[in-house]
C-alpha positions as CSV (number, residue, x, y, z in Angstrom):
1,M,39.0,5.6,-68.9
2,N,37.0,8.3,-67.5
3,L,39.6,10.2,-65.0
4,A,37.1,12.1,-63.6
5,A,35.1,9.7,-62.0
6,A,38.3,7.4,-61.0
7,G,39.7,10.6,-59.4
8,L,36.6,11.1,-57.7
9,G,36.0,7.4,-56.6
10,T,39.6,7.0,-55.4
11,A,39.5,10.7,-53.5
12,V,36.7,9.1,-51.6
13,G,38.1,5.8,-51.2
14,S,41.2,6.9,-49.5
15,G,39.5,9.6,-47.5
16,A,36.9,6.8,-46.0
17,A,39.4,4.3,-45.6
18,A,41.9,6.8,-43.5
19,A,39.4,7.7,-41.2
20,L,38.7,4.1,-41.0
21,V,42.1,3.5,-40.0
22,C,42.4,6.3,-37.9
23,L,39.9,4.9,-35.0
24,V,42.0,1.8,-34.6
25,T,45.5,3.4,-34.9
26,P,48.0,4.0,-31.8
27,A,48.3,7.7,-31.3
28,K,52.0,8.0,-32.9
29,A,51.0,6.3,-36.4
30,R,47.6,8.2,-36.4
31,T,48.6,11.6,-37.4
32,L,50.8,10.1,-40.2
33,V,47.5,7.9,-41.2
34,S,45.6,10.7,-41.3
35,G,47.9,13.0,-43.3
36,I,48.8,10.7,-45.9
37,G,45.0,10.0,-46.4
38,T,44.2,13.7,-46.8
39,M,47.2,14.2,-49.5
40,L,45.6,11.0,-51.1
41,A,42.3,12.4,-51.2
42,G,43.8,15.9,-52.3
43,A,45.7,14.4,-55.2
44,A,42.4,12.7,-56.4
45,G,40.6,16.0,-55.9
46,V,43.2,17.6,-58.0
47,A,43.6,14.9,-60.8
48,A,39.5,14.6,-60.8
49,G,39.1,18.4,-61.5
50,A,41.8,18.8,-64.2
51,A,39.9,15.8,-66.0
52,A,36.7,17.7,-65.4
53,L,38.2,21.4,-66.9
54,A,39.9,19.0,-69.6
55,G,35.8,18.1,-70.6
56,Q,35.5,15.2,-69.3
57,T,32.3,14.7,-67.3
58,A,32.0,12.5,-64.0
59,H,28.5,10.5,-63.9
60,A,28.0,8.2,-60.9
61,G,24.5,7.4,-59.2
62,F,23.6,5.4,-55.8
63,P,19.5,5.5,-55.5
64,W,20.1,3.1,-52.8
65,L,22.1,5.5,-50.4
66,L,19.6,8.3,-49.3
67,P,15.8,7.9,-49.2
68,L,13.5,9.9,-51.3
69,S,16.2,11.5,-53.5
70,G,19.0,8.7,-53.7
71,F,22.7,10.2,-54.0
72,W,23.8,11.5,-57.1
73,L,27.0,12.9,-58.4
74,E,27.7,15.1,-61.8
75,L,31.0,16.9,-62.0
76,D,31.7,19.1,-65.0
77,R,33.9,22.2,-65.8
78,T,32.7,24.5,-63.3
79,G,32.5,22.0,-60.3
80,G,35.8,20.9,-61.8
81,L,37.9,24.2,-60.7
82,F,36.5,24.1,-56.9
83,T,37.4,20.3,-56.7
84,A,41.0,21.1,-58.0
85,V,41.6,24.0,-55.7
86,A,40.2,22.0,-52.8
87,G,42.2,19.2,-53.5
88,G,45.3,21.1,-53.9
89,A,45.2,22.8,-50.6
90,A,44.7,19.2,-49.0
91,I,48.2,18.0,-50.1
92,A,49.7,21.2,-48.5
93,A,47.7,20.9,-45.3
94,G,47.6,17.1,-45.1
95,L,51.6,17.1,-45.2
96,Y,51.8,20.0,-42.8
97,G,49.7,18.8,-40.6
98,I,52.0,15.5,-40.3
99,G,54.5,17.7,-38.5
100,Y,52.2,20.3,-36.7
101,A,49.8,17.7,-34.8
102,R,50.2,18.2,-30.9
103,N,48.2,18.0,-27.8
104,G,44.8,17.7,-28.6
105,L,45.6,17.4,-32.4
106,R,46.4,13.6,-32.1
107,A,42.6,13.1,-30.4
108,R,41.3,9.9,-32.2
109,T,38.5,11.5,-33.5
110,V,39.8,14.6,-34.9
111,Q,42.3,12.9,-37.1
112,A,39.7,10.3,-38.3
113,V,37.1,13.6,-39.4
114,Q,40.3,15.7,-41.0
115,P,40.4,13.6,-44.5
116,L,36.6,13.1,-44.3
117,F,36.3,17.1,-44.2
118,V,38.4,17.2,-47.8
119,V,35.9,14.5,-48.9
120,A,33.3,16.4,-48.2
121,M,34.6,19.4,-49.7
122,L,35.6,17.4,-53.1
123,L,31.6,16.0,-53.4
124,V,30.1,19.8,-53.0
125,P,31.1,21.0,-56.3
126,A,30.1,17.1,-57.6
127,A,26.3,17.0,-56.4
128,A,23.8,16.6,-58.9
129,S,20.7,17.0,-57.0
130,V,19.1,19.1,-53.9
131,G,19.2,16.0,-51.5
132,T,23.1,15.2,-52.5
133,F,23.9,18.6,-51.9
134,L,22.7,19.4,-49.0
135,V,23.9,16.1,-47.2
136,C,27.2,16.9,-48.6
137,W,27.2,20.8,-47.6
138,E,26.1,19.3,-43.9
139,L,29.0,17.0,-43.9
140,M,31.2,19.5,-45.0
141,A,30.1,21.9,-41.9
142,V,29.8,19.4,-39.1
143,T,33.3,17.7,-39.8
144,S,34.9,21.8,-39.7
145,L,33.2,22.3,-36.7
146,V,34.8,19.0,-35.3
147,L,38.4,19.9,-36.4
148,L,37.6,23.7,-35.3
149,L,36.8,22.4,-32.0
150,A,40.3,20.1,-31.5
151,E,41.9,22.3,-28.9
152,H,38.6,23.5,-26.9
153,R,40.3,21.9,-23.6
154,L,43.0,24.6,-24.1
155,R,41.2,27.6,-24.4
156,P,38.1,28.9,-23.8
157,A,38.1,30.8,-26.5
158,V,37.9,28.0,-29.2
159,A,34.5,27.0,-27.3
160,S,33.4,30.3,-28.0
161,A,34.6,30.3,-31.6
162,G,33.2,26.9,-32.2
163,R,29.2,28.2,-30.8
164,W,29.7,31.2,-33.3
165,Y,30.6,29.2,-36.3
166,A,28.1,26.7,-35.2
167,V,25.0,29.0,-35.0
168,M,25.9,30.9,-38.2
169,T,27.0,28.0,-40.4
170,H,23.6,26.4,-39.5
171,L,21.3,29.3,-40.0
172,G,23.1,29.9,-43.4
173,F,22.3,25.9,-44.1
174,V,18.8,26.4,-42.9
175,T,17.9,29.5,-45.7
176,V,20.0,27.4,-48.6
177,L,17.5,24.2,-47.2
178,I,14.3,26.3,-47.5
179,G,15.4,27.9,-51.1
180,L,16.3,24.5,-52.6
181,L,13.7,22.8,-51.4
182,W,11.2,25.4,-52.5
183,F,13.1,25.5,-55.7
184,A,12.8,21.7,-55.9
185,A,8.9,21.7,-55.1
186,L,8.1,24.1,-58.0
187,A,10.3,21.8,-60.6
188,G,8.8,18.6,-59.2
189,G,12.1,16.9,-58.7
190,D,15.5,17.5,-56.9
191,S,17.7,16.7,-59.4
192,F,19.7,19.6,-61.0
193,A,18.3,19.2,-64.4
194,A,15.0,19.3,-63.4
195,L,15.5,22.4,-61.7
196,R,17.7,23.9,-64.9
197,A,14.5,22.7,-67.2
198,A,12.1,24.8,-64.8
199,S,10.8,28.1,-65.0
200,P,9.4,29.2,-61.3
201,P,7.5,32.6,-61.0
202,P,9.7,35.6,-60.8
203,A,8.9,36.4,-57.4
204,A,9.6,32.8,-56.4
205,A,13.0,32.8,-58.3
206,S,14.1,36.1,-56.9
207,A,12.9,35.0,-53.2
208,I,15.0,31.6,-53.9
209,F,17.9,33.4,-55.2
210,L,18.0,35.6,-52.0
211,L,17.7,32.7,-49.7
212,V,20.6,30.9,-51.1
213,L,22.4,34.1,-51.2
214,A,22.6,34.6,-47.5
215,G,23.4,31.1,-47.0
216,F,26.4,31.0,-49.4
217,G,27.3,34.2,-48.4
218,S,27.3,32.9,-44.8
219,K,29.8,30.8,-45.9
220,A,31.9,32.5,-47.9
221,G,32.2,35.3,-45.0
222,I,30.6,38.1,-46.6
223,V,29.7,41.2,-44.4
224,P,27.4,41.0,-42.5
225,L,27.4,37.4,-41.9
226,H,31.2,37.1,-41.3
227,A,31.5,36.9,-37.6
228,W,32.5,33.4,-37.3
229,L,35.2,33.8,-39.9
230,P,37.8,36.1,-37.6
231,R,37.0,34.2,-34.7
232,A,37.3,30.7,-35.9
233,H,40.6,31.3,-37.8
234,P,42.6,32.0,-34.6
235,E,41.6,29.0,-32.9
236,A,41.3,26.3,-35.4
237,P,44.7,24.5,-35.7
238,S,46.6,26.4,-38.7
239,H,45.9,23.6,-41.4
240,V,42.7,23.2,-40.7
241,S,42.3,27.2,-40.9
242,A,44.3,27.0,-44.2
243,L,41.8,24.4,-45.6
244,M,38.8,26.3,-44.1
245,S,40.2,29.8,-45.6
246,A,41.3,28.3,-48.9
247,A,38.8,25.8,-49.8
248,M,36.0,25.7,-48.1
249,V,34.6,29.1,-48.1
250,N,35.4,29.0,-52.1
251,L,32.2,26.5,-52.0
252,G,30.1,29.7,-50.8
253,A,30.8,31.4,-54.2
254,Y,30.3,28.3,-56.1
255,G,26.5,27.7,-54.6
256,V,26.0,31.6,-56.2
257,L,27.4,30.6,-59.3
258,R,25.6,27.3,-59.3
259,V,22.4,28.7,-58.3
260,G,22.4,31.9,-59.9
261,F,24.0,31.3,-63.2
262,D,23.2,27.5,-64.0
263,L,19.9,26.5,-62.2
264,L,17.9,29.7,-62.2
265,G,19.5,31.0,-65.7
266,G,21.0,34.2,-65.0
267,G,17.8,36.5,-63.3
268,P,17.5,39.8,-63.3
269,R,19.7,42.7,-62.9
270,W,19.2,43.9,-59.4
271,W,20.2,40.4,-58.4
272,W,23.9,41.1,-59.6
273,V,23.3,44.4,-58.4
274,V,23.4,43.2,-54.5
275,V,26.1,40.7,-55.3
276,L,28.0,43.3,-56.3
277,A,27.3,45.6,-53.6
278,L,28.0,42.7,-51.0
279,G,31.4,41.8,-52.7
280,A,32.4,45.4,-52.9
281,G,31.8,46.1,-49.3
282,S,32.8,43.0,-47.9
283,A,35.9,43.7,-49.7
284,G,36.5,47.2,-48.3
285,Y,34.9,46.1,-44.8
286,G,37.5,43.0,-44.5
287,I,40.6,44.7,-45.4
288,L,40.1,47.8,-43.4
289,Q,39.5,45.1,-40.1
290,A,42.4,43.5,-41.2
291,V,44.7,46.0,-41.3
292,M,43.9,47.0,-38.0
293,A,44.2,43.5,-36.4
294,S,47.1,42.6,-34.5
295,D,46.7,39.2,-34.0
296,L,48.2,37.3,-37.1
297,K,45.6,34.8,-38.1
298,R,42.7,37.2,-36.8
299,L,44.1,39.4,-39.6
300,L,44.4,36.7,-42.4
301,G,40.7,35.9,-41.4
302,Y,40.1,39.2,-42.3
303,S,41.9,39.1,-45.4
304,T,39.9,36.3,-46.2
305,T,36.2,37.8,-46.1
306,E,38.3,40.9,-48.3
307,N,39.4,38.0,-50.8
308,L,36.0,36.6,-51.2
309,G,34.5,40.2,-51.4
310,L,36.7,40.5,-54.7
311,V,35.4,37.0,-56.1
312,F,31.5,38.0,-55.6
313,A,32.0,41.2,-57.1
314,G,33.2,39.9,-59.6
315,I,30.4,37.3,-60.0
316,G,28.3,40.5,-59.5
317,A,29.8,42.3,-62.2
318,A,30.0,39.3,-64.5
319,G,25.8,38.8,-63.7
320,L,25.2,42.5,-64.4
321,L,27.3,42.3,-67.7
322,A,25.4,39.6,-69.3
323,S,22.2,41.0,-68.7
324,A,22.9,44.2,-70.2
325,G,24.3,41.8,-73.2
326,D,27.9,42.3,-72.9
327,R,29.1,38.9,-72.9
328,V,32.9,39.9,-73.2
329,A,33.0,42.2,-70.3
330,A,30.8,39.4,-68.6
331,G,33.4,36.8,-69.0
332,L,36.6,38.8,-68.2
333,A,34.8,39.6,-64.8
334,L,33.9,35.8,-64.2
335,A,37.3,34.8,-65.4
336,A,38.8,37.2,-62.9
337,A,36.7,36.3,-60.1
338,L,37.3,32.1,-60.6
339,L,41.3,33.2,-61.1
340,H,41.0,35.2,-57.9
341,I,39.7,32.1,-56.3
342,V,43.0,29.9,-57.3
343,G,45.0,32.7,-56.6
344,H,43.8,33.0,-52.9
345,A,43.6,29.3,-52.2
346,A,47.4,29.6,-52.9
347,F,48.6,32.2,-51.0
348,K,45.9,31.5,-48.6
349,T,46.9,28.2,-47.8
350,L,51.0,29.4,-47.6
351,L,50.2,32.1,-45.2
352,F,48.0,30.4,-42.6
353,L,50.3,27.4,-42.5
354,A,53.2,30.1,-42.2
355,A,51.4,31.6,-39.1
356,G,50.9,28.2,-37.7
357,S,54.5,27.6,-37.7
358,V,55.1,30.9,-36.0
359,V,52.6,29.9,-33.5
360,H,54.3,26.2,-33.1
361,A,57.6,28.2,-32.4
362,T,56.5,31.1,-30.2
363,G,53.1,29.9,-28.7
364,T,51.6,33.4,-29.9
365,G,50.4,35.0,-32.7
366,D,50.4,38.3,-31.5
367,L,52.5,40.7,-34.0
368,D,53.6,43.2,-31.0
369,A,54.9,40.5,-29.4
370,L,57.0,39.0,-32.4
371,G,60.0,40.4,-34.3
372,G,63.2,38.9,-35.0
373,L,62.3,35.7,-36.5
374,R,64.1,36.3,-39.6
375,T,66.7,34.7,-37.9
376,R,65.6,32.6,-36.2
377,M,63.1,30.9,-38.7
378,P,64.4,32.2,-41.7
379,W,62.4,29.2,-44.2
380,T,59.3,30.4,-42.3
381,T,60.0,34.0,-42.9
382,G,60.8,33.4,-46.9
383,L,57.8,31.4,-47.1
384,F,55.6,33.9,-45.4
385,G,56.9,36.9,-47.1
386,L,56.1,35.2,-50.5
387,G,52.7,34.7,-49.9
388,A,52.6,38.2,-48.1
389,L,53.9,39.3,-51.7
390,A,51.3,37.3,-53.4
391,A,48.3,38.3,-51.5
392,S,49.4,42.2,-51.8
393,A,48.1,42.9,-55.3
394,L,51.3,44.0,-56.6
395,P,53.6,43.0,-59.1
396,P,54.3,39.9,-59.9
397,G,52.2,38.9,-56.8
398,T,49.6,36.3,-57.5
399,A,46.3,38.5,-56.6
400,F,47.9,41.0,-59.3
401,V,46.7,39.7,-62.1
402,S,43.0,38.4,-61.1
403,E,42.3,42.2,-59.8
404,W,44.2,43.2,-62.9
405,L,41.7,41.3,-65.0
406,L,38.8,42.6,-63.0
407,L,39.8,45.9,-63.5
408,Q,39.6,45.2,-66.8
409,A,36.4,44.1,-66.7
410,L,35.2,46.9,-65.1
411,V,36.3,49.4,-67.3
412,H,35.1,47.4,-70.7
413,G,31.8,47.2,-68.9
414,L,31.4,51.3,-68.6
415,P,29.7,51.3,-72.1
416,A,27.1,49.0,-71.6
417,A,23.8,49.9,-71.6
418,G,21.7,51.2,-68.3
419,V,22.3,54.0,-65.6
420,V,22.8,51.3,-62.9
421,T,25.8,49.9,-65.0
422,A,27.2,53.1,-65.2
423,V,26.9,54.1,-61.6
424,A,28.1,50.9,-60.4
425,M,31.2,49.9,-62.2
426,P,33.2,53.1,-61.0
427,L,32.2,52.7,-57.6
428,T,33.5,49.2,-57.9
429,M,36.8,50.1,-59.6
430,A,37.5,52.5,-56.4
431,A,36.6,49.9,-54.1
432,V,39.2,47.3,-55.8
433,A,41.4,50.2,-55.8
434,L,41.2,51.1,-52.4
435,T,41.1,47.2,-51.3
436,A,44.7,46.9,-53.1
437,G,46.1,49.9,-51.5
438,L,44.9,48.5,-47.7
439,A,46.3,44.9,-48.7
440,V,49.8,46.5,-49.1
441,A,49.7,48.0,-46.0
442,T,48.2,45.1,-44.2
443,F,50.8,42.6,-45.1
444,V,53.7,45.6,-44.9
445,K,52.4,45.4,-41.2
446,A,52.2,41.6,-40.9
447,F,55.4,41.0,-42.1
448,G,57.9,43.5,-41.1
449,I,56.6,44.0,-37.7
450,G,55.9,39.8,-36.9
451,F,59.2,38.6,-38.8
452,L,61.9,41.8,-38.8
453,A,63.4,43.8,-36.1
454,K,64.0,43.0,-32.8
455,P,62.0,40.2,-30.6
456,R,59.4,41.7,-28.2
457,G,58.4,38.9,-26.5
458,A,60.1,35.8,-24.6
459,G,58.4,33.3,-27.3
460,A,60.1,35.4,-30.3
461,E,63.2,35.2,-28.6
462,R,63.2,31.1,-27.9
463,A,61.8,30.6,-31.8
464,H,63.2,28.0,-33.6
465,E,62.4,26.6,-37.1
466,S,59.2,23.8,-37.7
467,P,59.8,20.3,-38.9
468,A,60.3,19.3,-42.3
469,A,56.9,18.5,-42.5
470,M,55.5,21.6,-42.0
471,L,58.5,23.2,-44.3
472,V,57.8,21.3,-47.3
473,G,53.8,21.5,-47.1
474,M,54.5,25.4,-47.0
475,G,57.0,24.8,-50.1
476,I,54.1,23.0,-52.0
477,A,51.6,25.9,-51.3
478,A,54.6,28.4,-52.4
479,V,54.6,27.0,-55.5
480,A,51.2,27.3,-56.2
481,C,51.2,30.7,-55.3
482,V,54.4,31.0,-58.0
483,V,53.1,29.4,-61.0
484,P,49.8,31.6,-61.4
485,A,51.7,34.6,-60.6
486,L,54.4,34.5,-63.4
487,F,52.6,32.5,-66.0
488,P,48.8,32.9,-65.7
489,T,47.8,32.0,-69.4
490,L,48.6,28.3,-67.9
491,V,45.6,28.7,-66.0
492,L,43.2,31.2,-67.5
493,P,42.4,28.4,-70.2
494,A,40.9,26.3,-67.3
495,V,39.4,29.1,-65.8
496,G,37.6,30.3,-68.8
497,A,36.4,26.7,-69.4
498,A,34.9,26.8,-65.8
499,A,33.5,30.0,-66.7
500,G,31.7,29.1,-69.7
501,F,32.0,32.7,-71.7
502,G,35.1,31.4,-73.6
503,D,39.0,31.3,-73.0
504,P,39.3,35.0,-71.7
505,A,42.8,35.6,-73.3
506,A,45.5,34.5,-75.7
507,R,47.7,31.6,-75.1
508,D,50.9,33.4,-74.9
509,L,53.6,32.1,-72.4
510,L,54.9,36.1,-71.5
511,T,51.7,38.2,-71.9
512,V,48.1,38.0,-71.3
513,R,46.7,39.3,-74.2
514,L,42.8,39.8,-74.1
515,N,40.5,38.6,-76.4
516,G,37.7,40.8,-77.4
517,A,39.1,43.6,-75.5
518,A,42.0,45.9,-75.8
519,G,44.3,45.1,-72.7
520,T,48.1,43.6,-71.9
521,V,49.9,43.0,-69.3
522,S,53.4,40.3,-69.1
523,P,54.0,39.4,-65.1
524,L,56.8,37.8,-66.3
525,L,58.7,40.5,-67.8
526,I,57.3,42.9,-64.9
527,T,59.2,40.8,-62.6
528,G,62.4,40.7,-64.8
529,G,62.7,44.2,-65.0
530,L,61.9,44.5,-61.5
531,L,64.5,41.9,-60.1
532,G,66.8,43.6,-62.7
533,G,66.2,47.4,-61.3
534,A,66.9,46.0,-57.9
535,L,70.2,44.6,-59.1
536,L,71.5,47.2,-61.0
537,V,70.9,49.5,-57.5
538,V,72.5,47.1,-55.7
539,A,75.3,47.0,-58.0
540,T,75.8,50.5,-58.3
541,V,75.9,51.2,-54.3
542,R,78.2,48.2,-53.8
543,M,80.6,49.5,-56.7
544,L,80.6,53.2,-55.1
545,A,80.8,52.1,-51.9
546,S,83.8,49.9,-52.9
547,S,85.7,52.9,-54.2
548,R,85.9,54.5,-51.1
549,A,87.6,53.8,-47.4
550,R,85.4,51.9,-45.7
551,R,85.4,53.5,-41.7
552,E,83.3,51.8,-38.7
553,A,81.7,53.9,-36.8
554,R,78.7,54.0,-34.6
555,L,75.5,55.9,-35.5
556,W,74.4,59.1,-33.7
557,D,71.8,58.3,-31.3
558,C,71.2,61.6,-29.6
559,G,72.9,59.9,-26.5
560,G,70.1,57.5,-25.7
561,G,72.5,54.3,-26.4
562,P,71.5,51.7,-28.9
563,A,67.7,51.0,-29.8
564,T,65.7,48.4,-27.9
565,A,62.5,46.7,-28.8
566,R,60.5,48.9,-26.9
567,A,61.2,51.7,-29.3
568,E,60.2,49.8,-32.3
569,Y,57.2,50.4,-34.1
570,T,54.2,47.5,-32.9
571,A,51.5,46.5,-35.0
572,T,49.3,48.6,-33.3
573,S,51.2,51.7,-33.9
574,F,51.8,51.0,-37.3
575,A,48.2,51.1,-37.9
576,E,47.6,54.1,-36.2
577,P,47.9,56.5,-38.8
578,L,45.3,54.6,-40.9
579,Q,43.3,54.6,-38.3
580,R,43.1,58.4,-38.3
581,V,42.2,58.3,-41.4
582,F,39.4,55.8,-41.1
583,D,38.4,56.8,-37.9
584,N,34.6,57.4,-38.0
585,V,34.4,54.2,-40.2
586,V,36.4,52.0,-37.3
587,R,35.4,53.9,-34.4
588,P,38.2,53.2,-32.2
589,E,38.0,52.8,-28.6
590,T,40.7,54.1,-26.1
591,D,41.1,54.2,-22.9
592,V,44.0,55.7,-20.6
593,D,44.4,54.9,-17.1
594,V,46.9,57.3,-14.8
595,G,47.9,55.9,-11.5
596,H,49.1,58.2,-9.0
597,Y,51.0,57.8,-5.8
598,D,49.0,57.9,-2.6
599,E,51.4,60.4,-1.3
600,A,51.3,63.2,-4.0
601,R,49.0,63.0,-6.3
602,Y,50.9,65.2,-8.7
603,L,53.5,62.3,-9.1
604,V,52.5,59.6,-11.8
605,R,53.0,56.4,-10.4
606,Q,51.8,54.2,-14.0
607,V,49.9,55.0,-17.1
608,A,48.1,52.0,-18.5
609,Y,46.7,52.8,-22.4
610,R,44.2,50.4,-24.0
611,R,43.2,50.7,-27.4
612,E,40.4,48.4,-28.9
613,V,39.0,48.2,-32.5
614,P,35.8,46.5,-32.4
615,D,33.7,45.1,-35.2
616,R,31.2,47.7,-35.8
617,I,28.7,45.1,-37.7
618,E,29.0,43.2,-34.8
619,R,28.2,45.9,-32.5
620,V,24.9,47.3,-34.6
621,L,23.7,44.2,-36.1
622,Y,24.2,41.3,-33.5
623,R,24.9,42.4,-30.1
624,P,20.7,43.9,-30.0
625,V,20.1,40.3,-30.9
626,L,21.8,38.6,-29.0
627,A,20.7,40.8,-26.1
628,A,17.2,40.0,-27.2
629,F,17.6,36.3,-27.2
630,A,19.3,36.6,-23.5
631,T,15.9,38.8,-22.3
632,W,14.2,35.7,-23.3
633,G,16.1,32.9,-22.3
634,R,15.8,34.7,-18.8
635,A,11.8,35.1,-19.4
636,G,12.1,31.1,-20.4
637,R,13.5,30.4,-16.8
638,R,11.3,32.1,-14.9
639,L,8.6,30.0,-16.5
640,A,10.5,26.6,-15.9
641,T,10.4,26.9,-12.1
642,G,10.2,22.8,-12.0
643,S,6.5,22.6,-11.2
644,V,4.6,19.7,-12.7
645,H,1.4,21.3,-12.2
646,R,2.7,24.8,-14.1
647,Y,3.9,22.4,-17.0
648,L,0.5,20.7,-16.9
649,G,-1.4,23.7,-17.2
650,Y,1.3,24.6,-20.0
651,G,0.0,21.5,-22.0
652,F,-3.5,22.1,-21.5
653,S,-3.8,25.8,-22.5
654,A,-1.6,24.9,-25.7
655,V,-3.9,22.6,-26.5
656,V,-7.3,24.5,-26.1
657,L,-5.4,27.4,-27.9
658,A,-4.8,24.9,-30.7
659,L,-8.4,23.7,-31.1
660,I,-9.6,27.3,-30.6
661,V,-7.6,27.8,-33.9
662,L,-8.4,24.8,-35.8
663,A,-12.3,26.2,-35.1
664,V,-11.5,29.6,-36.3
665,T,-9.7,28.7,-39.7
666,R,-11.8,25.5,-40.9
């Protein structure tokens, strides 16, 4: 029996059945049906992906389903990895959503669309023709937009985020559409087999690659096409944010892999230099914006840009090294990128679900207004702390092994021939190192300011622990974080199979030993050493303290009395030193408004301080474009006066102009 085909069919069937049942189910049971359907689809997707990674290939064809091209599916090892990752995120998010659903989330449309969104994400990596891929891609975009807008009646910002996402994702879809249809026209067919066999002219191949890179980069949140991501995540329901950030954005990287490496066969070196530069720039810029952010989910949104930037850097390095003939280093780089996709899906699912738990309990995600959650939400605090450690690129974090593997690939790729490689590799290593350091600062801020110390707002003071379904959903994601962090060699064989360059490391449970390159690391032994050292320090301190008489006394406070929440660091003040270091990059805007008494101008009544760290790329790139469209819209309103005679004149002028053009050109 072909488990890959059976799993994919079960995922589609369970997702579609759950969507249909949600349309006729009462509101109280609708959330349960949608969550179970999402979990079943996710579990079937994991089974199908695992079978594909083991070597099975799923084939299915429905020539009657789509006009002209038909609907064709083929799940190979590369697609299997992305299918398994999306399915794993869906299991945790589906269970979490059962306890999280509230307000507009119980709406019939929202609950019916959720399993369909998961099905669409599972089908994209299995598409085997241009028509099938485009239909599944658009289904994924439309269903995710519906879920994003679930609470649009409650907050105006949801509608704004939805507009940004709709425009960005469909502009990206247009570029992918043009590129793939152009490719299919040159190949004489739209099946992926026909595209692989085609040999488009170099100029056309380069144009096709750049078009699809723009579209897929937009979906992945790569700078400068990231503007939708920090807007959408704070406004979407948290389990939807988890699905979008942990599963959907990965498919942008899948598209670049599928088209660049598989369908176009690699291409020239400069393609991958562009991908490498975009990835390194996105990683640095994304984490710099994250460390400045004070909204928890916005911070996680920028973190997604950073992590997908690292993935694109790995893909670009793999293409660059493969074009130079160094297949060992290229395999390491691509394995690092795919391993980071697996790890990022795990810890970003956990972090968004934990952030949703905070919002669910306090009503806010503003770090400046949180604090004190450790005693009120102990399980959420522990799980978020685990996710923060996993995202911090420190041992025993999940991102540590993948970023170490990426650095090993860049180091071993230095001897590769070419000046471009010799320049690109050290710069990328510097970007990865800077990103890792800023990631630590980002999640120290998120965890320390948001969960520890004293509560700084009314929402934090009345916080309560989340329902059991939400906690178990977070627990599933936490287990997914621990396994690749401590036992990466259990995941690396599957990652190597998906990369297509062979197994990057020897199969040793304790130690990662690179194949074909010098390099070893043992996350489990590092973790054991860290825990042992910490226990030794604690035991020594307790032993020394117990040998002396204990006396309780109030700490010296300079006469100011016990510290209050107003004396603690906020997220804004924590990031202020880093803001000063990167002042020329982030360009913060500050405003101090001093109010005086009318009777005496020398007496200050109040001081208002405002600080904003705007997204400079948006200011430079998007605002002029939006201003130009606004100007064009105002001009259009002047043309559309409601006069029928004027409209007839417009039509007559257009016909005359068309006739003149035809007369001149023919």
